[in-house]
VOGUMAR-522183 format. One record per residue (C-alpha): residue number from 1; x negated, y, z negated; residue in three letters. Coordinates in pm, 1 decimal, padded with zeros to 6 digits. Layout:
> resi;x;y;z;resn
> NUM;X;Y;Z;ALA $
...
//
This chain:
> resi;x;y;z;resn
> 1;-00005.5;00000.1;-00000.7;MET $
> 2;-00273.1;00246.9;-00076.2;ILE $
> 3;-00646.5;00321.8;-00007.6;GLU $
> 4;-00850.3;00416.7;-00306.6;VAL $
> 5;-01131.1;00652.8;-00167.9;PRO $
> 6;-01491.0;00573.1;-00261.3;GLU $
> 7;-01543.1;00921.8;-00369.5;GLU $
> 8;-01267.8;00870.1;-00640.0;LEU $
> 9;-01422.5;00545.1;-00746.3;VAL $
> 10;-01777.2;00698.8;-00770.0;ALA $
> 11;-01647.6;01000.1;-00971.3;SER $
> 12;-01433.8;00783.5;-01216.3;GLN $
> 13;-01729.7;00546.9;-01288.2;ILE $
> 14;-01963.1;00860.2;-01326.6;ARG $
> 15;-01752.5;01063.5;-01561.2;PHE $
> 16;-01541.4;00782.8;-01730.3;ASN $
> 17;-01750.2;00469.1;-01722.7;GLY $
> 18;-01559.2;00135.2;-01782.6;GLU $
> 19;-01227.9;00319.6;-01853.2;SER $
> 20;-01256.9;00487.6;-01490.0;GLY $
> 21;-01345.9;00146.4;-01341.9;ARG $
> 22;-01045.7;-00008.2;-01495.7;ALA $
> 23;-00832.2;00287.6;-01379.3;PHE $
> 24;-00920.5;00265.6;-01003.2;VAL $
> 25;-00882.2;-00114.1;-01026.5;GLU $
> 26;-00533.3;-00080.0;-01142.2;ALA $
> 27;-00425.1;00185.8;-00896.0;LEU $
> 28;-00283.1;-00049.6;-00624.7;PRO $
> 29;-00060.2;-00233.1;-00870.2;GLU $
> 30;00030.9;00095.8;-01048.0;ARG $
> 31;00136.0;00245.7;-00717.1;ALA $
> 32;00357.3;-00043.5;-00631.7;ARG $
> 33;00510.5;-00040.3;-00977.9;GLU $
> 34;00609.9;00333.6;-00959.0;PHE $
> 35;00714.7;00325.9;-00594.0;VAL $
> 36;00957.2;00057.9;-00685.0;GLU $
> 37;01074.8;00191.2;-01020.0;ARG $
> 38;01136.5;00541.9;-00888.8;TRP $
> 39;01282.0;00431.2;-00556.9;GLY $
> 40;01005.0;00588.9;-00325.8;LEU $
> 41;00879.2;00530.7;00011.7;ARG $
> 42;00522.4;00626.3;00094.6;VAL $
> 43;00506.4;00856.1;00390.8;THR $
> 44;00124.3;00916.3;00449.1;GLY $
> 45;-00221.8;00826.8;00355.0;PRO $
> 46;-00359.3;00879.4;-00001.6;SER $
> 47;-00486.8;01214.1;-00106.7;MET $
> 48;-00730.4;01269.2;-00404.7;TYR $
> 49;-00947.0;01480.4;-00625.2;GLY $
> 50;-01216.1;01401.4;-00857.8;TRP $
> 51;-00979.1;01266.2;-01112.4;ALA $
> 52;-00651.6;01171.4;-00945.5;SER $
> 53;-00491.8;00991.1;-00662.4;LEU $
> 54;-00179.9;01139.0;-00502.5;VAL $
> 55;00065.2;00951.5;-00261.2;LEU $
> 56;00303.4;01161.1;-00028.2;PRO $
> 57;00643.6;00999.8;-00085.2;VAL $
> 58;01008.4;01053.5;-00015.2;VAL $
> 59;01281.1;00952.0;-00264.3;ARG $
> 60;01507.6;00710.1;-00111.3;GLU $
> 61;01815.3;00819.8;-00279.0;ALA $
> 62;01827.8;01161.3;-00181.2;ASP $
> 63;01542.4;01221.6;00069.2;GLY $
> 64;01340.7;01453.8;-00161.2;THR $
> 65;00984.5;01494.0;-00063.7;ARG $
> 66;00759.8;01446.0;-00353.8;ALA $
> 67;00408.1;01343.7;-00464.7;ALA $
> 68;00310.4;01049.8;-00676.7;LEU $
> 69;00022.1;01154.5;-00892.0;LYS $
> 70;-00187.0;00889.1;-01079.7;MET $
> 71;-00466.8;00976.0;-01315.6;GLN $
> 72;-00645.9;00844.0;-01616.2;LEU $
> 73;-00471.8;00943.1;-01928.1;LEU $
> 74;-00714.4;01138.5;-02151.9;ASP $
> 75;-00730.0;01454.4;-02360.4;GLU $
> 76;-00720.0;01673.1;-02064.3;GLU $
> 77;-00443.0;01504.6;-01857.4;THR $
> 78;-00213.3;01400.5;-02132.3;GLU $
> 79;-00092.1;01781.9;-02168.5;GLY $
> 80;-00012.4;01826.1;-01798.1;GLU $
> 81;00345.9;01704.5;-01800.0;PRO $
> 82;00411.1;01888.5;-02130.7;VAL $
> 83;00301.0;02208.7;-01964.7;GLY $
> 84;00479.8;02157.2;-01647.9;LEU $
> 85;00814.1;02098.2;-01853.0;ARG $
> 86;00768.7;02419.1;-02030.7;ILE $
> 87;00705.4;02622.4;-01731.7;TRP $
> 88;00976.7;02439.9;-01547.1;ASP $
> 89;00855.8;02547.7;-01199.1;GLY $
> 90;00792.6;02919.9;-01271.5;ALA $
> 91;00483.5;02986.4;-01061.5;GLY $
> 92;00390.9;02626.9;-01074.0;ILE $
> 93;00470.1;02277.0;-00928.3;VAL $
> 94;00779.4;02102.0;-01065.2;ARG $
> 95;00777.6;01784.3;-01251.3;LEU $
> 96;01049.9;01551.5;-01118.5;LEU $
> 97;00970.4;01233.1;-01339.0;ASP $
> 98;00702.1;01117.5;-01582.4;HIS $
> 99;00569.2;00791.9;-01737.3;ASP $
> 100;00430.8;00869.2;-02082.8;ALA $
> 101;00249.9;00532.8;-02105.4;GLY $
> 102;00034.8;00583.7;-01802.0;THR $
> 103;00048.8;00969.6;-01726.3;GLY $
> 104;00187.6;00890.9;-01381.1;THR $
> 105;00390.4;01184.7;-01260.0;MET $
> 106;00641.7;01244.9;-00971.3;LEU $
> 107;00588.2;01595.7;-00850.9;LEU $
> 108;00750.6;01843.3;-00621.3;GLU $
> 109;00574.0;01831.5;-00281.1;ARG $
> 110;00392.0;02122.7;-00164.7;LEU $
> 111;00180.4;02190.5;00140.6;ASP $
> 112;-00146.9;02010.3;00059.2;GLU $
> 113;-00281.6;02146.2;00385.7;GLY $
> 114;-00281.4;02516.0;00277.7;ARG $
> 115;-00485.5;02614.9;-00028.0;HIS $
> 116;-00528.9;02973.8;-00128.5;LEU $
> 117;-00905.8;02903.4;-00071.9;SER $
> 118;-00805.9;02946.8;00279.8;GLY $
> 119;-00709.7;03297.3;00246.3;VAL $
> 120;-01031.3;03495.9;00386.6;ALA $
> 121;-00948.9;03818.0;00230.6;ASP $
> 122;-01090.2;03797.6;-00120.7;ASP $
> 123;-00900.9;04082.0;-00263.8;ARG $
> 124;-00561.2;03943.0;-00134.4;GLU $
> 125;-00661.0;03586.6;-00274.7;ALA $
> 126;-00751.3;03735.8;-00629.2;VAL $
> 127;-00428.6;03929.0;-00625.3;GLY $
> 128;-00234.9;03636.9;-00565.3;ILE $
> 129;-00407.1;03423.1;-00816.8;LEU $
> 130;-00357.3;03719.7;-01074.0;GLY $
> 131;00018.9;03732.4;-01016.6;GLU $
> 132;00046.2;03346.2;-01070.0;LEU $
> 133;-00177.5;03363.2;-01383.6;LEU $
> 134;00023.5;03653.1;-01518.9;ALA $
> 135;00343.2;03452.3;-01489.8;ARG $
> 136;00196.0;03134.7;-01641.4;LEU $
> 137;00034.0;03300.8;-01937.4;THR $
> 138;00353.1;03507.0;-02019.6;ALA $
> 139;00481.0;03188.6;-02187.6;VAL $
> 140;00423.6;03188.6;-02570.7;SER $
> 141;00377.8;02879.7;-02776.0;VAL $
> 142;00375.3;02902.8;-03149.0;SER $
> 143;00135.6;02698.9;-03361.6;ALA $
> 144;00418.1;02484.1;-03481.8;ALA $
> 145;00535.5;02422.6;-03127.4;GLU $
> 146;00179.7;02350.5;-03013.9;ALA $
> 147;00138.2;02090.2;-03282.0;GLN $
> 148;00471.3;01929.8;-03204.3;ALA $
> 149;00403.2;01914.7;-02836.3;TYR $
> 150;00053.4;01789.6;-02883.1;GLY $
> 151;-00096.8;02061.8;-02700.7;LEU $
> 152;-00474.4;02162.8;-02756.4;ARG $
> 153;-00543.6;02498.7;-02924.3;ARG $
> 154;-00811.7;02751.3;-02813.5;LEU $
> 155;-00889.4;02827.6;-03189.9;GLY $
> 156;-01004.4;02449.9;-03241.7;ASP $
> 157;-01205.2;02446.8;-02930.8;ILE $
> 158;-01373.7;02792.7;-02986.9;ALA $
> 159;-01474.6;02690.8;-03349.5;ALA $
> 160;-01610.9;02355.9;-03218.4;ALA $
> 161;-01829.5;02540.5;-02969.2;MET $
> 162;-01966.6;02775.5;-03216.7;LEU $
> 163;-02084.4;02475.8;-03418.5;ASP $
> 164;-02252.9;02334.3;-03129.8;GLU $
> 165;-02466.5;02648.7;-03020.4;VAL $
> 166;-02764.7;02625.0;-03254.1;PRO $
> 167;-02832.1;02270.5;-03129.4;GLY $
> 168;-02782.4;02366.3;-02771.0;ALA $
> 169;-02990.8;02677.5;-02772.1;VAL $
> 170;-03298.6;02477.6;-02889.6;GLY $
> 171;-03263.8;02249.9;-02585.2;LEU $
> 172;-03277.0;02531.6;-02331.0;LEU $
> 173;-03623.8;02610.2;-02178.8;VAL $
> 174;-03567.6;02953.0;-02070.6;ASP $
> 175;-03590.2;03220.4;-02333.7;GLU $
> 176;-03363.9;03459.5;-02162.2;GLY $
> 177;-03088.3;03196.9;-02123.1;GLU $
> 178;-03134.4;03097.1;-02494.2;ARG $
> 179;-03067.3;03474.7;-02592.3;ALA $
> 180;-02776.2;03482.0;-02338.8;LEU $
> 181;-02604.9;03164.8;-02501.5;LEU $
> 182;-02649.9;03333.5;-02825.5;VAL $
> 183;-02486.1;03654.3;-02701.3;ASP $
> 184;-02191.4;03471.7;-02563.1;CYS $
> 185;-02136.8;03295.4;-02899.2;ALA $
> 186;-02151.7;03629.6;-03079.4;ALA $
> 187;-01876.0;03776.8;-02850.3;ALA $
> 188;-01659.3;03470.2;-02928.3;VAL $
> 189;-01715.6;03503.8;-03315.5;ARG $
> 190;-01567.6;03858.1;-03276.8;GLU $
> 191;-01233.2;03707.0;-03138.0;VAL $
> 192;-01214.9;03352.5;-03277.5;VAL $
> 193;-00996.5;03468.5;-03567.0;GLY $
> 194;-00717.5;03570.6;-03326.8;GLU $
> 195;-00722.3;03292.0;-03060.5;PRO $
> 196;-00377.1;03365.3;-02916.8;GLY $
> 197;-00051.5;03161.8;-02843.2;GLU $
> 198;00012.0;03195.4;-02479.6;ARG $
> 199;00021.7;02874.8;-02275.6;LEU $
> 200;-00288.4;02871.3;-02051.3;LEU $
> 201;-00346.7;02682.6;-01722.9;HIS $
> 202;-00739.8;02646.0;-01792.5;TRP $
> 203;-00827.5;02559.8;-01424.4;ASP $
> 204;-00654.8;02798.3;-01187.5;LEU $
> 205;-00901.4;02820.2;-00912.8;HIS $
> 206;-00821.4;02887.9;-00555.4;TYR $
> 207;-00799.1;02524.1;-00452.6;ASP $
> 208;-00539.5;02463.7;-00729.6;ASN $
> 209;-00299.9;02688.1;-00570.2;ILE $
> 210;-00100.5;02555.2;-00271.0;LEU $
> 211;00154.2;02705.5;-00020.0;ALA $
> 212;00508.4;02591.6;-00090.2;ALA $
> 213;00868.6;02626.3;00039.4;ASP $
> 214;01044.6;02779.6;-00248.3;ARG $
> 215;00778.2;03028.1;-00312.7;GLU $
> 216;00473.6;03137.9;-00108.3;PRO $
> 217;00235.6;03003.1;-00343.4;TRP $
> 218;00232.5;02767.4;-00641.9;LEU $
> 219;-00008.3;02641.2;-00904.4;ALA $
> 220;-00108.9;02278.9;-00955.4;ILE $
> 221;-00329.4;02051.5;-01183.7;ASP $
> 222;-00297.0;02257.9;-01507.4;PRO $
> 223;-00491.9;02145.5;-01808.3;LYS $
> 224;-00274.8;02319.0;-02074.9;PRO $
> 225;-00391.3;02476.2;-02394.5;LEU $
> 226;-00252.8;02741.9;-02607.0;VAL $
> 227;-00473.3;03057.4;-02652.2;GLY $
> 228;-00577.7;03399.3;-02529.7;ASP $
> 229;-00497.8;03468.3;-02155.3;PRO $
> 230;-00866.6;03596.0;-02146.9;GLY $
> 231;-00985.0;03253.1;-02149.4;PHE $
> 232;-00814.6;03173.1;-01831.9;ASP $
> 233;-00986.8;03412.1;-01600.6;LEU $
> 234;-01342.1;03231.9;-01529.7;MET $
> 235;-01196.0;03003.5;-01247.0;PRO $
> 236;-01123.9;03302.7;-01050.6;ALA $
> 237;-01478.7;03440.1;-01099.7;LEU $
> 238;-01702.8;03134.0;-01059.8;ASP $
> 239;-01503.9;02992.4;-00771.7;ASN $
> 240;-01584.0;03144.5;-00427.7;ARG $
> 241;-01864.7;03295.4;-00636.8;PHE $
> 242;-01993.8;03635.2;-00531.2;ASP $
> 243;-02206.3;03826.9;-00781.6;PRO $
> 244;-02092.5;04164.1;-00621.7;ASP $
> 245;-01731.8;04076.9;-00692.8;ALA $
> 246;-01747.3;03969.6;-01062.0;THR $
> 247;-01666.9;04302.3;-01213.9;LEU $
> 248;-01385.9;04411.6;-00949.5;TRP $
> 249;-01230.0;04062.0;-00991.6;ARG $
> 250;-01242.6;04080.4;-01359.5;PHE $
> 251;-01084.6;04436.3;-01363.5;ASP $
> 252;-00820.1;04331.7;-01108.2;LEU $
> 253;-00720.9;04021.0;-01314.2;LEU $
> 254;-00707.6;04197.6;-01651.9;THR $
> 255;-00495.7;04467.7;-01473.5;GLU $
> 256;-00251.2;04208.6;-01332.0;ARG $
> 257;-00224.9;04017.2;-01672.0;LEU $
> 258;-00207.6;04343.8;-01880.8;GLY $
> 259;-00512.9;04236.0;-02092.4;LEU $
> 260;-00724.6;04427.5;-02326.7;ASP $
> 261;-01066.0;04428.3;-02146.0;ARG $
> 262;-01289.4;04384.5;-02438.0;GLU $
> 263;-01099.2;04085.4;-02577.6;ARG $
> 264;-01072.8;03945.0;-02221.1;ALA $
> 265;-01444.1;04002.3;-02189.6;ARG $
> 266;-01504.7;03813.4;-02511.7;ALA $
> 267;-01295.7;03511.8;-02392.2;TRP $
> 268;-01450.4;03494.4;-02051.4;THR $
> 269;-01797.6;03490.7;-02229.2;LEU $
> 270;-01643.0;03209.5;-02427.8;GLY $
> 271;-01599.4;03023.8;-02083.9;ARG $
> 272;-01946.9;03070.3;-02000.3;VAL $
> 273;-02040.3;02923.0;-02349.0;LEU $
> 274;-01809.4;02641.0;-02286.3;GLN $
> 275;-01945.8;02546.5;-01938.4;ASN $
> 276;-02304.6;02597.5;-02059.9;SER $
> 277;-02262.7;02360.6;-02357.8;LEU $
> 278;-02125.2;02097.0;-02131.8;TRP $
> 279;-02420.4;02125.7;-01910.8;ASP $
> 280;-02646.9;02096.0;-02210.4;VAL $
> 281;-02449.6;01796.2;-02315.8;GLU $
> 282;-02508.0;01635.9;-01972.3;ASP $
> 283;-02886.0;01670.1;-02005.5;GLY $
> 284;-02952.2;02012.7;-01825.2;GLU $
> 285;-03215.7;02232.5;-01974.6;THR $
> 286;-03130.7;02539.0;-01756.7;ARG $
> 287;-02793.3;02722.2;-01724.9;LEU $
> 288;-02605.6;02751.9;-01397.3;GLN $
> 289;-02697.4;03062.0;-01195.4;GLU $
> 290;-02345.7;03159.4;-01137.1;GLU $
> 291;-02261.9;03145.2;-01526.1;GLN $
> 292;-02570.1;03351.0;-01601.5;VAL $
> 293;-02482.7;03609.0;-01336.8;SER $
> 294;-02122.2;03650.9;-01468.2;ILE $
> 295;-02225.8;03668.5;-01822.7;ALA $
> 296;-02504.9;03935.0;-01756.4;ARG $
> 297;-02257.7;04135.7;-01536.4;ASN $
> 298;-02007.0;04137.0;-01834.8;LEU $
> 299;-02256.2;04192.8;-02117.9;LEU $
> 300;-02400.3;04484.9;-01922.3;ALA $
> 301;-02078.3;04694.7;-01917.2;ARG $
//
């Protein structure tokens, strides 16, 4: 019924080890199960990213075009259906059905051939992304609701990052980059006491926005957490990276979202910190050039 691309197999094994291998081995049977359970018909070849396999389908009962998304259930993916239900299609793909045991989802079908990354005009693309991000982050989720929903919270993530900084700094070989990481951590310490209560997408870059029928553009693939919208700006800065665009993109996004720029700057430096800590954890001893450039641009203002 399906083809599991070698690229997906390789990424699952690389990042998830034996659990990733087990996931890809189970995909053909999982696809058969949910096609049958939800009354679907596969209408085209498999689509995939680094973490998921998606089948274009039609729901036999009513002819609804949809997408069957299968992915490994983990800390990042388990919140996706929760966020999609809360947003209920406002600026983002709709969830049509969901299996909690496997994380398998039936989603509204968008135009997978038209990503926002195909819009050549940078200001137009950033503006579209900013409008969607403003809509998504307008939704508030209280601490009690976040706990009830099982959603991750930025305050917890930020506190854990700050605990990791001393060890990570000692593993970097460049003195300037060590100082930069310390500066990013200092910025986060200034705002960590007020982590926010908005529902964040966490990964809204240009390839995670597709053309659609009911709206011109809709977001996909959220990794929801509850926090300050300033923590959601980084993907629009380091994707389609241009060092000369960092500051005007940041200004445009903060304007569209109605954010305090100093707080947004601090939380964006928090994303530099998060990305850098992940790299160090993976064995890197130098920071990514894009992250260094973005951080230095923001710190120099």
